N, C-alpha and C positions, 0 to 999 in steps of 0.2 A: 504494500500500500504506500502510495506517495505521500510524503509529509507536506501537503499543501494546505495552508490555512488562510482564509480570507480575513478582512479587517474586522469582521464580526465574530472571529474565533470559531468559524464553522469549518470543520475539516472536510475537504473535498474528497469524495470517494472516487479518486482517480487512480487507475492502475497503469504504471509506466509500461510501454510496449517493449518487448524484448527483441532480441536479434532476429529470430526466425520470422516473426510477423512483419517486422520492419523491412527485412530483406525481401520478402515476398511483395510488399507494397512498392518498394523501389524497383523491383524487377518489372512489375506491371506498368509503372510509370515510364520506365526506360523503353519498354516495348512500344507503348503508345507514342512516346516522344520521337523515337527513331523512325517509326513508321511515317509520322508527319514530316520528319526531316528528309527522309528519302523522297517522299512525294514532292516536297518543295524544291529539293535539289534537281529532280528530273524536270520540273516545270521551269526552273531557272536556266537549266542547260539548254532546253529547247527554245526559250525566249531570248537568250543571250548568245546564240550561236554566231551571230554576226559581229560580236564585240571582240576586242583584243584580249590577250591572256591576262593582263593586269586587271581589267574590269571584271573578268570572270572570277579571278581569285578574290577580289574585294567583295563581290556579291556572295561568294561562297562563305567567306568569313562572317559577313553580316548575317547570312541565313543561319550559320552555326550559332552565333551569339543570340539571335532572336528566338530560335526554336528550342535549342538545348539549354539555354541559360535564362533568357527573358520569359519564355512561356511558363516554365515551372514557377518562377517568382510571381508572375501575374496570377496564375491559378491559385497558389497558396494565399496570396493577398486577398483576392476577391472572394474565395471560399472560406476565409478565416481558418486556414490550416488543413484543408481537406482536399487533397488531390484525388485523381481517379483511383490510383492504387490504394490510397489510405481509406477511401470510402468503401472499396471492395473488401478491405481487411478490417474495417471498423476502427480505424485509427484517426487521430487528430493531433495537430501540432498546437500547443498552448504555451503561454508564458510560464515562467517559474511560479507566478502567483495564481495560476489557473485561468487567467484572462485570455481573450482572443489575441492572436498575433496581428501585427501591423506590417506595413511595407518594409520598414527597416529590419524587422526580424526575418522576413522572407528573403530580403536582399542578402543579408549576411549568410543565411543558410544556403542560398543558391550559389553565392560566390565561392564559399568553401566547399560546396558539394562538387564543383567542377574539379577541384584538386583531389579530394578524398574519395570520390566515387568514379568520375569519368576518367581522370588521368591515371589513377592507380588501380582501376578496376574494382573499387570497393574494398581494397585491402586495409587502407588506413581507417576507413569508417568502421569496418568490422572489428579491428583491434581496439579502437576507441570505445565502441559500444560494449565490448566484452570487459574492458577495464572499468568503465563507469559503473557506479552502483545503481543508477537508474537507466542504464542503456543508452546514454547520450553520445552522439558523435561530436566531432570538433565543431561543426556548424551549430549544433545546439548549445554547446558550452559558450562559444563566443556571442551567440545571439541571445542567450538567456531564455531558451525555449526547452520544451520537453514534449516528446511524443507519447500520448496516452491512449489507452483503449477506451472507446466509447461504448461498445457493447459488452457489458459485464453479464456473465451467466446468472440466471436466477438462483438464489440461494447463497451467493457469495457476498452479497452486500450486507454489511453489519448494521444493525439497528440498535438504538439505545433502548434498553428495556424500560417500560413505564414503572412508576412507583406504585406501592399498594394503594388501593382506592381510598382507604381511610386517611391518607395523607394529602388528599386533594384540597388545595386552598389553605394548607397549614402555614405556608411561608409567604403569604401575600405581602406582609409588612417587612420582609427582609430587604436590607440595602445591598444591592449587588453591583453598585457602580464602581467599587474599589477592587473587584476581582479581576486580575489580569487575564489576558487571552491565553497565556501559556497554561494557567491553572485550569481554565475551562477545557482546553484541549486534553490535558492529562486526565481530567475527570471523565470526559467523554470516551477516551480510549480505554480507560479502566472499565467503564460500564459495558462496553461492547466486547470486552475480553475476559470479564471476571468469571465466566463459566468454564474457561479453559485453564484457570489457575488452581493451584492447591488451596483448599479451604483456609488453612492457617495463613498462607501468604496473601490470599485475597482479603481476609479480614484485616490483616496488618496494613495493607495498602489502602483499604477503604478508610481505616481509622486515621491514617496519616493525611490522606486527602481531605477527609472531613475536618480534621484539625486545622489544616491550612485554609480551607474555605471559611471556617468559623472565625479565624483570625482576620481574614480580609473583610468579612461582613460585620464584624464587631459584635456578633451575637453568638453565644456558646451553642454548640451542637446539642440537641436534646439527648439525654442519656437513655431515654426509654425507646429510642428508635435505632435500629441497626445502622451502622455507617453507610452501607451500600444503599439502603432505602432512603436515607437522608440525602445522599448525593443525587439519586435519581429524582427525588422530589424537588430539589433545588434546581436541577437542570430543566425539569418540566416547567417550573415557575418562570424561569428565564425565557424559555421558548414561548410561553403564554404571553409574557410581556412584549416580546418582539412581535408576536402576531397581532396583539391589540394595537401596538404602535403603528404597524404597517397598515392595518385596516383603518385606523383613525386618520392617517394621512390621506387616504383616498375616499373618506366618507363625504357624502354630499350634504349640503345644508338641508335641514328639515322644513324650512319655511316654504310654503307653497306646495308641499307634497301632501296628497290626500291621506287621511288617516286610515290605517289598516283596520280590517274588521277584527273586533275582539269578541271572543265567545263569551256568553254569560257565565258568571261564576256562581256555583251552587251556594244558596244561602244569602246571596247579596240582594238588597232591595231592588225591585224592578225599576227600570229607567222611567222617568216621568213621560207621560204621553204628550205628544205635541199639541199645542193649542189649536183648537178648531178655527178655521178661517171662514169668513162669510163668503157665500158663493157669489161669484161675479155674474150679474145679469146683463144681458145685452138686449138692446131694443130690437123688436122684430123687424126683419127686413121688409122693405117696401115691396109690394107685389109687382112683379114684372109684367107689364102690359105689352102685348105685341104691337108693333108699329101699325098705324092705320093703313088699311088697304087703299089702293088708288081709287079715287072716285070714278064711278062709271059714267060714261057720256050719255046725256039724255037722247032719247029716240027722236029722230027728225022725220021719219016716214019716207026718207029718200032712199030709193033702191037703185043701185048702179045698173046701168044697161048691161045686158048679157053680151 
């Protein structure tokens, strides 16, 4: 497990990629890159057949730099560390602090990759990856990056066990502002691995961490609570505060929002009935009379000739 911790002391469950998966990803990227490079070279050779040798050499060098060096840098920058080979193998390049990489990180990795991968056929990169504790090559060391696994098999992710239900809300008044990030990380790592420790060793570590936590909070740890349960309850209280703060920042003002329906409470007095209102009477509509028909012409007795 990689020891990556954010500013909020949240340990990132990131697993550094090892040499086999990284080698397979690089091999897939090289196959795609050389296929594109061969196609571009054939097109340039056909298009520049009428040019002199110096121009053809210059275009060949430019195509080499653009396709084999510039294209991988652009792909890693735009995809935030995921090339085609890395996507196929479930890998991603991230910064040392777990954040996404930027252009300068991809530039350093790509520039050193020409030396340790292309010119030495990957020998330097393999040696550096085997020597490094987290499987990093020279490009990762100088760029401050790390290749991690994105797809972690189910069942390998460690979760912090919840405290006993009877401790819910017990430490709502505890001051946690003076607890350092390193202590939070140590408590979290202990809670995720306490089932793998010897019972006596686990109890001693929990008591030591509980004492350190009580010293930082200024409140003694309760003697009627096991140290591991105390640690789990305090960690849950901290997570609850972070969740309330996050939702409070995105809460919308309640003014102008219609009130939600509240079900009647048994035993409560009934709500007062609304005041009756007088019916509104409207005057009857005037009868609609049809328009008068056209007056008939009086008879004159004149008959037109046949």
